[in-house]
C-alpha positions, 0 to 999 in steps of 0.5 A, a space after each residue: 252355108 249352113 242353114 241357120 234354122 237348123 235345129 240340131 246343136 252341132 248344126 247351130 254351132 257349125 252355122 255360127 262358126 261358118 258365119 264368123 269365119 267370114 270375118 277377116 280379124 280374129 277374136 282376142 286371146 289376151 285375158 286378164 290374169 285376174 279373171 277368176 277372182 273377179 268372177 267370184 266378186 261379181 257373183 257375190 255382188 249380184 247376190 248382194 243386189 238380189 239379181 241372180 240367187 237361186 242355184 239354177 239361176 246362178 248356173 245359167 248366168 255363169 254359163 254366159 261367161 261375162 267375166 271372160 268378156 271383161 277380162 277380154 275388154 280390158 286385159 290389163 285391168 286387175 284387182 278392183 278395176 277388174 271387179 268393176 269391169 266384171 260387175 258392169 258387164 253383169 249389170 249390162 246383160 241383165 239390164 238388156 234382158 229386161 227388155 225381151 218381154 212385155 216391158 220392151 214392147 211397152 215404150 211408156 213403161 221402158 221410158 219410166 224405167 230408164 228415167 229411173 236409172 238415168 237419174 242415177 247419173 245425175 251426181 257422182 255418188 249416184 244418190 239421185 232423188 226419186 230412184 226406186 229401190 229395184 235391184 238394177 237401180 241399186 246396183 247401178 247407183 254402186 257401179 256409178 260411184 265406183 266407176 267414176 271414183 277418182 276421175 276428173 270432171 271432164 271425163 265424168 261429163 263425157 262418160 255421163 253423156 254416153 251412159 245417157 245416150 245408151 239408156 235413153 236409146 232404149 226408148 227408141 228401140 221400144 218404139 220400134 218394137 211396137 212397129 215391128 219394122 226398121 226403115 233402113 239399115 241406117 236407121 237401125 244403126 243409129 239406135 243400135 250404136 247407143 244400145 250396144 253400150 260400146 262408148 261407155 266401155 271405151 271410156 273406161 279404157 282411160 279409167 283403167 289406164 290412169 289418164 284422161 285424153 283431151 276432149 279435142 282428140 275424142 271429138 275430132 278425126 280420126 279418133 272420133 270415127 274409130 270410136 264409131 267403127 268400134 260400135 259398128 264392128 261390135 254390132 255386126 259381130 253380135 248380130 252374126 253370132 246372135 242370129 239364131 237366138 233372135 230368129 227363134 225369139 222373133 226379135 227384129 233387132 238384128 242387122 241381118 234381119 233388117 237387111 233381108 227384110 228391107 232389100 230381099 234375098 236369102 238369110 245367107 246373102 244378108 250374112 254375107 253382106 254384114 260380115 263384109 260391112 264388119 270387115 270394111 269397118 274394121 279395116 277402116 279402124 286400122 287404117 286410121 290407127 296407122 296414120 294416127 301417130 303421124 297426125 299427132 306429131 304434125 299436130 305437135 302432141 307431146 310424147 306423153 299424150 301420144 303414148 296414152 293415145 296409143 294405149 287407148 287405140 289398143 284398147 278399142 281393138 281389145 274391145 272389138 276383138 274381145 267381144 268376138 273372142 267371148 262370143 265364140 265361147 259363151 253360151 248365149 249364142 249356142 244351143 243353150 242360148 237359143 233354148 233359153 228364149 224359145 217358145 217365149 221363154 225369158 231368162 230367170 232374171 228378165 222381170 227385175 225391171 218389168 215388175 217395177 215398171 208395172 208397179 210405178 205405173 199404178 197397176 198391180 202385177 199379175 
């Protein structure tokens, strides 16, 4: 296997491709036809909320191709739905990058910031009392209103719960950064299954498909396990493709690094084990998907709900395979991505929450 510490661009790319070649499933090639139009909308949306404005910053963001990720996740979404999807993925990546610097190692500051975003989920229109006027909170208010529009209360409750799990897990992640260790791979997964943000994306399959499945289906065998399998597949793929970037940044939040540190051996051996776990979880998903129609028929589920379940299962597959397809095309994990976080550098949008957290803590920003 190519050395993952290689410094030359072609060697890094070869290492990334070698790692993803260990996977038994393919990256998605299904792309929403409205991707280009939605991308232009998201650029305007980011500028509107003062998150990405300067030309150099916009070029760095554009190289991430977040619009492609949204179009892979929901290839059937078009128009306003795809605009919401594109804006959401832009928000996700900018929010995630807030925790790469000092903020991410200050659990109290993380808690204050996350609580401000959580408060937005208290009402369907996002107009929660006490939320500070920071770009990430203001933009999330707009997203929250648009994502929930027209959806029944039962769906909104489930969606709200998944968002709160996602947001509050960043508090736990900050605590691990202060300790600089995960006790086990299971402990890592228990946090990252939330911070990966897959579950809210799975909820949006229903939102963009125009239906809502019964809650009993989501919470029972086998659909609940299939949803969790999607978490793990996306986590393991992300960790395989982001390994060079995270090692360059000294970030311990990667299953390959956790496995190597906990169980010993080389990075290459840990890479193979994580790829095996990704393949196992994906196979488990497909096996459950094959059994699901018969189980639904035996349970007396009507043909309309069965069609919606079929669409939802296909949507989960799009999320897993779309994540891999995007990962092989974005600059986030290639040489540009490694350079963007090397030697302590942060993304130009990475201090949006940090400044706000410092001010709210009663200290003057440096």
